[in-house]
C-alpha positions in Angstrom: -3.8 18.1 7.3 -0.6 19.8 8.8 1.4 22.1 5.7 3.9 20.2 4.1 7.7 20.2 4.8 9.2 20.1 1.6 12.7 19.2 3.0 11.9 16.7 5.3 -1.1 -13.9 -18.4 -4.7 -14.1 -18.0 -7.5 -11.7 -18.0 -7.3 -10.0 -14.6 -11.0 -10.4 -13.8 -11.5 -9.5 -10.1 -14.1 -12.1 -8.9 -17.2 -11.3 -8.1 -18.3 -11.0 -4.1 -20.7 -14.3 -3.6 -24.0 -12.4 -2.2 -26.6 -12.7 -5.0 -27.4 -10.6 -7.5 -30.6 -10.2 -9.5 -31.0 -10.4 -13.6 -30.1 -6.5 -13.4 -27.0 -6.9 -11.3 -28.7 -5.0 -8.7 -30.1 -7.3 -6.5 -32.7 -4.9 -5.2 -35.3 -4.0 -7.8 -37.7 -5.2 -5.5 -37.3 -2.8 -2.8 -40.0 -0.7 -1.8 -40.6 2.8 -3.4 -40.8 4.5 0.2 -36.9 5.4 -0.3 -34.6 4.8 2.3 -36.3 6.1 5.2 -37.3 3.0 6.5 -34.3 1.1 6.2 -32.1 4.0 7.5 -34.5 3.9 11.1 -33.7 0.2 11.2 -30.5 0.8 11.3 -30.0 4.5 12.6 -27.4 3.7 15.6 -25.2 2.3 13.5 -25.1 5.0 10.9 -25.1 8.0 13.4 -21.5 6.2 14.9 -19.8 6.5 11.7 -21.2 9.7 10.2 -20.6 11.9 13.5 -18.3 14.3 11.7 -18.4 15.9 7.5 -20.6 17.1 5.6 -22.4 13.9 3.4 -25.4 14.0 1.2 -26.3 10.1 0.2 -29.5 9.5 -2.0 -30.5 6.1 -3.2 -30.5 6.7 -7.1 -32.7 9.6 -7.7 -34.6 9.6 -4.4 -34.9 12.3 -1.6 -31.8 13.0 0.1 -30.6 12.1 3.6 -27.8 14.2 5.0 -25.4 12.8 8.0 -22.6 14.7 9.7 -22.0 17.8 11.7 -22.1 19.7 8.4 -18.5 20.8 8.8 -15.7 20.7 6.2 -16.4 19.8 2.3 -19.4 18.5 0.9 -19.4 15.0 -0.3 -22.4 13.6 -2.1 -22.5 10.0 -2.4 -25.4 7.9 -4.7 -26.6 4.5 -3.6 -27.8 2.3 -6.4 -27.9 -1.1 -4.4 -29.5 -1.5 -0.9 -27.1 -4.4 -0.5 -24.5 -1.8 0.4 -26.1 -1.4 3.9 -26.1 -5.0 5.4 -22.7 -5.5 3.5 -21.5 -2.4 6.0 -23.2 -2.9 9.1 -22.0 -7.0 8.9 -17.7 -5.7 8.2 -17.8 -1.8 7.4 -14.4 -1.9 5.8 -14.8 -5.3 3.5 -18.0 -4.0 2.6 -17.1 -0.6 1.5 -14.4 -1.6 -0.6 -16.4 -4.7 -1.8 -19.5 -2.4 -3.0 -17.5 0.5 -4.5 -16.3 -2.2 -6.9 -19.4 -3.9 -7.3 -20.8 -0.3 -8.7 -23.3 0.1 -5.6 -22.1 3.2 -4.9 -20.4 6.7 -6.0 -19.3 10.0 -5.8 -21.2 12.5 -7.3 -19.5 15.7 -5.9 -16.4 15.6 -3.7 -13.2 13.6 -3.8 -13.2 10.0 -3.3 -9.5 10.1 -1.2 -11.4 13.1 0.9 -14.3 10.8 1.8 -12.4 7.9 2.6 -10.4 9.9 5.0 -13.3 11.6 6.6 -14.7 8.2 6.8 -11.6 6.7 8.4 -11.5 9.7 10.8 -15.3 9.0 11.4 -14.5 4.8 11.8 -11.7 5.3 14.4 -13.7 7.7 16.6 -16.8 4.6 16.5 -14.3 2.3 17.4 -13.7 3.7 21.0 -17.7 3.4 21.2 -19.2 0.2 22.7 -21.4 -1.0 19.3 -18.9 0.8 17.3 -15.9 -1.3 19.1 -18.0 -4.8 18.0 -18.6 -3.9 14.4 -15.5 -2.0 13.4 -14.1 -5.6 14.9 -15.7 -7.6 12.3 -13.5 -5.7 9.7 -10.5 -6.9 10.9 -11.3 -11.0 11.3 -10.2 -11.8 7.7 -7.5 -14.6 7.8 -4.3 -12.9 6.5 -2.3 -15.5 4.4 1.0 -16.9 6.0 4.5 -15.5 4.7 6.7 -18.6 4.8 8.5 -19.0 1.3 5.9 -20.5 -0.6 3.1 -18.6 0.3 5.4 -15.2 0.1 5.7 -16.3 -3.9 2.2 -16.2 -4.3 1.5 -13.2 -2.0 4.1 -11.8 -4.2 2.8 -12.5 -7.5 -0.9 -11.9 -6.4 0.2 -7.9 -6.7 3.1 -7.6 -8.5 2.7 -9.7 -11.2 -0.7 -8.4 -12.4 1.4 -6.9 -15.5 4.3 -4.6 -16.1 1.7 -2.8 -18.4 0.1 -1.3 -15.6 2.8 -0.4 -13.8 4.3 1.3 -16.6 1.1 3.5 -17.2 1.1 5.2 -13.7 4.9 4.8 -12.1 7.7 7.3 -13.0 10.2 6.1 -15.9 12.1 4.0 -13.5 9.4 2.1 -12.1 9.6 3.1 -8.6 6.5 2.0 -6.5 7.1 3.2 -3.3 7.4 6.5 -1.5 8.9 9.5 -3.4 10.8 12.2 -1.3 9.4 15.7 -2.4 11.7 18.3 -2.0 9.8 21.5 -3.3 6.4 22.3 -4.5 5.9 21.4 -8.3 8.6 18.8 -8.5 8.6 16.6 -10.8 7.2 12.8 -9.8 10.3 11.7 -11.2 12.9 14.1 -9.4 11.4 13.1 -6.3 11.9 9.3 -6.2 15.6 10.2 -7.9 15.6 12.0 -4.8 14.4 9.2 -2.7 16.8 6.5 -3.9 20.3 9.2 -4.0 18.8 9.9 -0.3 18.9 6.1 0.6 22.3 5.9 -1.4 23.8 8.6 0.8 22.7 7.1 4.0 24.2 4.0 3.2 27.7 5.8 2.8 28.8 2.7 0.4 32.1 2.5 0.2 34.6 1.5 -3.1 34.5 -2.4 -4.1 31.8 -2.9 -1.6 28.9 -5.7 -2.0 25.4 -4.5 -2.4 21.9 -6.6 -1.7 18.9 -5.0 -2.6 15.9 -7.1 -0.8 12.7 -6.8 -2.4 14.3 -4.9 -5.6 11.0 -4.5 -7.9 11.8 -3.5 -11.6 15.4 -2.3 -10.2 16.3 1.0 -10.0 17.4 1.3 -6.8 20.4 -1.1 -8.1 21.1 0.6 -11.2 21.7 4.1 -9.4 23.9 2.3 -7.2 26.1 0.8 -9.8 26.0 3.6 -12.0 26.6 6.5 -9.0 28.8 4.4 -6.5 31.8 2.4 -6.5 30.0 -0.9 -5.4 31.7 -3.8 -7.0 28.7 -6.0 -7.2 24.9 -5.2 -7.1 22.4 -8.0 -6.8 18.5 -7.6 -6.5 16.3 -10.1 -5.5 12.5 -10.3 -6.0 9.6 -12.9 -5.9 7.7 -11.4 -8.7 8.3 -12.7 -12.3 7.4 -9.7 -14.0 9.8 -7.9 -12.1 12.7 -10.1 -12.5 12.0 -10.3 -16.5 12.2 -6.1 -16.9 14.8 -5.5 -14.4 17.6 -8.2 -16.3 16.3 -6.2 -19.7 16.8 -2.8 -18.2 20.0 -3.8 -16.5 21.4 -5.4 -20.1 21.1 -2.0 -21.5 23.4 -0.5 -19.0 26.5 -2.9 -20.1 30.2 -2.9 -18.0 29.1 -3.7 -14.4 25.4 -4.1 -14.2 23.4 -5.2 -11.7 22.4 -9.2 -11.0 18.9 -10.4 -10.3 17.7 -13.5 -9.0 14.1 -14.9 -8.1 14.8 -15.6 -4.7 13.4 -15.8 -0.6 15.6 -13.4 1.9 15.7 -16.5 4.0 16.8 -18.8 1.3 19.5 -16.0 0.1 20.5 -15.4 3.6 21.0 -19.9 4.2 23.0 -19.7 0.6 25.1 -16.0 0.7 26.1 -16.2 4.7 28.8 -13.0 5.0 28.4 -11.9 1.3 27.3 -8.6 1.8 29.1 -5.1 3.0 25.3 -3.0 3.0 21.8 -4.1 2.0 18.9 -2.0 1.5 15.6 -2.5 1.4 13.2 -0.6 -0.3 9.3 -1.1 0.3 9.5 -4.8 1.4 9.3 -5.1 4.8 5.4 -4.5 4.8 4.8 -7.3 3.3 6.9 -9.8 5.4 4.2 -10.1 7.9 4.3 -9.2 11.9 4.6 -13.0 13.0 7.9 -12.9 10.7 9.7 -9.4 12.0 12.8 -11.4 13.6 13.3 -14.0 10.9 13.4 -11.1 8.6 16.2 -9.4 10.5 18.0 -12.5 11.3 18.5 -13.4 7.5 19.7 -9.5 7.0 21.9 -10.6 10.3 23.4 -13.3 8.6 23.7 -11.8 4.9 25.5 -8.8 6.3 29.8 -9.2 6.8 31.2 -7.4 10.3 30.5 -3.9 10.4 28.2 -4.2 7.6 24.9 -1.7 7.0 21.7 -2.5 6.0 18.9 0.2 5.5 15.1 -0.3 5.9 12.9 1.6 4.4 8.8 0.9 5.0 5.8 2.9 5.3 5.2 2.8 9.3 2.4 3.6 11.5 2.1 5.5 14.6 0.9 2.8 16.7 -0.2 -0.9 16.5 -3.1 -1.5 14.2 -4.4 -4.2 11.8 -4.3 -5.1 8.2 -7.4 -3.8 6.4 -9.5 -6.8 5.4 -10.2 -5.3 1.8 -6.6 -5.0 2.0 -5.7 -8.5 2.7 -7.8 -9.7 0.1 -7.4 -7.8 -2.7 -4.7 -6.1 -2.6 -1.4 -7.3 -0.1 -2.2 -10.5 1.3 -0.5 -11.4 4.1 1.0 -7.6 4.6 1.5 -5.5 7.5 2.7 -2.1 8.5 4.6 -2.2 11.7 5.7 0.5 14.2 8.9 2.1 14.3 9.4 0.2 17.6 8.0 -3.1 16.3 10.8 -3.0 14.0 14.0 -1.8 15.6 13.0 -4.4 18.7 12.8 -7.0 15.7 15.6 -6.0 14.6 17.8 -5.1 18.0 16.5 -9.5 18.9 18.0 -10.3 15.7 21.7 -8.7 16.8 21.4 -6.1 14.7 21.9 -2.1 16.3 20.6 1.2 15.4 23.2 2.9 13.5 21.1 6.4 14.2 17.9 7.5 15.2 15.3 6.2 12.1 14.9 8.6 9.4 11.1 9.6 9.9 9.2 11.5 6.2 5.7 12.4 7.3 2.7 11.7 5.9 2.6 14.0 3.0 5.5 12.8 0.8 3.5 9.5 0.2 -0.4 11.0 0.5 1.4 13.1 -2.9 3.0 10.3 -4.4 -0.1 8.0 -4.2 -2.0 11.4 -6.0 0.4 11.2 -8.8 0.1 7.9 -9.2 -4.0 7.8 -9.2 -4.0 10.8 -11.7 -1.6 8.9 -14.1 -3.5 5.4 -13.9 -6.8 7.9 -14.6 -5.1 9.0 -17.7 -4.0 5.9 -18.8 -6.7 3.7 -18.1 -8.2 4.5 -22.1 -5.2 3.1 -23.0 -4.9 -0.1 -20.9 -6.0 -3.3 -22.7 -9.9 -3.2 -21.3 -10.1 -7.0 -22.1 -7.1 -7.7 -19.2 -8.2 -5.1 -16.8 -11.8 -4.7 -16.4 -14.1 -2.0 -15.0 -14.4 -3.8 -12.1 -10.7 -3.8 -11.9 -10.6 0.0 -12.4 -12.9 0.9 -9.3 -10.9 -1.5 -7.0 -7.5 0.3 -8.2 -9.3 3.7 -7.6 -10.3 2.5 -4.4 -6.8 1.2 -3.4 -5.4 4.2 -4.7 -7.4 6.7 -2.7 -8.0 4.6 0.4 -4.3 4.3 0.4 -3.9 8.3 -0.1 -6.3 8.8 2.9 -4.4 6.3 5.0 -1.9 9.4 5.1 -3.6 12.1 5.0 -6.0 11.0 7.8 -4.4 8.2 9.7 -1.0 9.6 10.5 0.5 6.5 8.2 4.3 7.7 7.3 7.6 6.4 5.7 10.4 5.5 7.8 14.0 4.6 7.1 16.6 2.2 9.8 19.8 2.6 9.3 21.1 -0.8 11.1 24.6 -2.1 12.0 25.9 -5.3 12.4 28.9 -5.4 15.2 31.9 -7.7 14.3 
């Protein structure tokens, strides 16, 4: 990784996988006593593809260690507790890796999970260029994405954002900002880095006195609160599809008094139908990733309709360096319907919708989100003993750690970054 540039409801029980398990919960208690050798010999070509680089040691329970990779880099020692892991990985490396970790079929005994996943990602990307690897990797992206029509978008948002405000308050900063922080210096607090992101975004919007502002995908509302409290905006509106976010955003706005923000449970398309030309400025932070590739032009068309002539919109999104597919595991367990765009995909869709670039996109290097995710993971695990374990079970804990570590690895190893696109509607 390059050196960072500091300036730039019901119980949450994650459903078990469908494969049968034995009475001991292992599914492999009749496995031969000869260790992993016989099985790894059968799948050796596949294992070799996905472990060419790095320093990996894998042991089945307390049996002999299998060494993989070229010996470079830090050591990652993995203990396998169920041989079901192997067919799951062969069948679908992406989905199998995450589901087997959630099921406790493997664990990291030495090394960091995020670092391991970054190494596996690099090997996975290289394997995808080999004929056999390409065939296996292709199976990992065949999971069907959910639609993102208005009704489906509401369900998709609820799947992730209505889990529980107690969970999010356990690992986010005090303002409940669930997007990339912008770090200015080493050791900066997460809170200060998040406020820096909000104020940087506000400056880029150049909000005039008396302006009407819309936040699409407002989350728990701190962007709207900053705009209402620190600019001369006359009206600030936030829309979300998550009931829990709406409730908390309204509660926090009540504490402000005066000209506080308004919050609505509304889809961006319906809001555009009902409020054409209503806003001087639009901001959308961390929502575009949920739109879905097929709906890019539809999204920007709604933005164009909502803006007044000569109005501006700032769209903040995770972006990828080149087109790819969403992880099957992420689609199933974390963000159904999501898709991370390229800068070119986003700007082309905006132009097709009748908007123009006000200036070149702002690019924030990968480090910023990777560091944000590291802080979230630390906070989540520190807070875990205090969470309601009748509401969030152990499988959920493993799922959430895999999600945070995998996301961190995607920024550190896969080149994901954050972009902000400033758009203008001409008269």
